[in-house]
C-alpha positions, 0 to 999 in steps of 0.5 A: 761561645760568647759570654758577657759578664756584668758587675756593678763594680770594676774588675780591679778591686774588691773581693768579688772582683778577685773571685771573678778575675781568678775564675776567668784566668782559668776558664777556657773554651769561650770568649769572655767580655767583662762589662762593669759600672765604675767611676774609673777605668780598669786597666784590664783587657776584654773589659768595657766600662759602661759608666759610673754606678747608678746607686750611691752618691748624695742621699736624695739622688740615691733615694730616687735611683734606688726607688727606680732600680728596686721598686719600679724596676726601670731605669733609662741608664741601666736599660741603655747599658743592657742594650750595649751588652746585648749588641755584643751578641753574647750566647750567655749573659752572666750577672753578679746579683748585687745592687744594679745587677738585680735589675740588669739581669731582669732587663737582659732577660726581658730583652731576650738574652738566650741564656742568663747565669747569675752569681751571688757572692753576698745575699742582697737582702743581707747586704741591705739589712746591714746598711743604714741607707738601704735597710728599709728596702731589704724585703723588696730587694729580697723579692727582686733577688728571688725573681732574678734567680727564678728567671735564671737558666743557672745560678752559682752561690759562694757557700753551701749555706747560701745554697741551702737558703735559696733552695729552702726559700726560693726553690732554686738549686744552685752550684757552689763556686768560690774561687780556685787556687791553682798553686796551693801552699806546699809548706806551712809558712814560718814567720821570722823570729823577731820581738814584734808579733805581726798579725795580718788582715786583708780587705774589709772589716764589717763593723768597728766594734769587733775590731776595737775589742780585738785591738783592746785585747792586743793592748792588754796583752802588751801590758800584761805579757810584755809582748808587742804587736803590729797589725799589717792591714792590706786594702781599705776599710773605714771600720778598720781605719777608724778603729786604728785611730784609737790605738796609735802605732798598732796598725801599719796600713799598706793600702791596695797591694797586689795579692801576690805581694800580700801573700809574701807579707802575710808569711811573716805574720804569726796569724791572720784575722777574720771577723764578722759583726755580732749585730743581729742585722748582719745575721744573713750576711755572716751566715751565707757570705764567705770572705775572699780574704779566707782564700788569701789566708790559705795561700799564705798558710797562716793560722786564722783567728776568727772573731765572730758569732758561732753561726758565721761561715768562717766559724763553721770553716774552723769546725771543719778544718783545724786552721786556727781558733774562733772566739765568739765573744766581745769580752776582753778576757775571752779575746785575750785568752783566744790570742794566747791560744793562737800564739801557741797554735801549730798549723799543719800543712795537711789541714791547709791542703784539705781546706784549700781543696774543699773551698778553692779546688777544681770543683769551682771551675767544673761547677761553673763550666757546667753552669755556663755549658762550656765543654772544656773544664779548665786551663792547665 
C-alpha cells in the first residue's frame, strides 16, 4: 500500500510536524511518502518539497491567494502540486486540514484519488478567528472544512472535544489521534537542588498578555519571597520573545533544539508552563486543540502549570489527572498563589503513566492504522 501525506509545512519543525514524524516512525505495513510546502528543504528521507507556501507573504499577494484558495477553491500552483502527488500513484492520500491543505484535499478527491484520509490538529475556523489576517474568512473556511471532512473516507482529530464538535456540527465521526510515546517515563524527574528555580517552556505561546502576566508574577515572587527564577524557552515564539524583553534576565532562549535534548533539559526544571489565550476569539482553538508540548512535558515527567481559561483542553487534562495545577486568571495575586502551589506540588509517577497512556498510548497508532486500513498495528 502506498500512502501520500500532504502538509502545508515542512517535516522538520512545529507541533504538527512532530506528531506526524512520531506516528510515521511507528507505523508499518505501508510505503509512506511525505509531500509538503515550505521555503526550505527538509533533511528527511521519503519526502518531497513541492515548493513554497501559497498563503502568507505580503498583504496584497496573500489577499489574492487566500481568496483563490478559500473562496474560489481554485489555484494553479496547488493544482499542479495535487497532480504531482497523484503521479506517485498512492492508494491513500492523507491530508492535513490546515491552510492550503483544505484545497489540496478537495482537489485530489476531485482528481480521483481512491481514498482520502484527513487529519485535523487545529480547527481551521478556530485558527482563522484568532488571526488578524484571516479573521474575515473564518466562516467560509469553516464551510470548506465541513466539505472536506464530509468528502473524506476517514478523519482523525487531535482531541475528544474536537471530535464532538465535528460530530455535532458536521455529522462527521472521527477517531482521536494525538501522538505516541514509545518510551514513557519510568521515574519522576528530580531537579537538582540549586538556588535558581528553572521553569521550562516549549514551542509557541499563543498570546503575549498571558505570558506577561505570568512573568510579572514571577518577578513579584522574586521580590517578596527572595527566590530567583529562570525560564528556559525551547523553540521560537514571537509572543514569548516580545514578553521576555520586558523582563530582562528572566528568560534563557535555546531556539530550535531536538526533542531528546529538550527533555534532558526539562528534567532540571521545577515545573513547566502551558498557556492558552483568555481572548474570546481564541475559544474554539483552546477548546479543541491539544498542544504537542504536552506530550514533551509528559516525557520529562515534570509538574505542569496550566495558565488558561477553564474551557481549554489543557485545563480539562488537569481535571482528569493530577499532573500539576491550573490558574484561570490574569490577576497577579492569583498567579502568585498558583506558582507557590506548584512549587510545593508533588508529582506522582502513576499519574504521569496514566496520562501518557490515555493521551499518547498505542490507541493512537491502532486508530490511525484503522483509518488508513493498514493490516499491521505498529512497529515494535
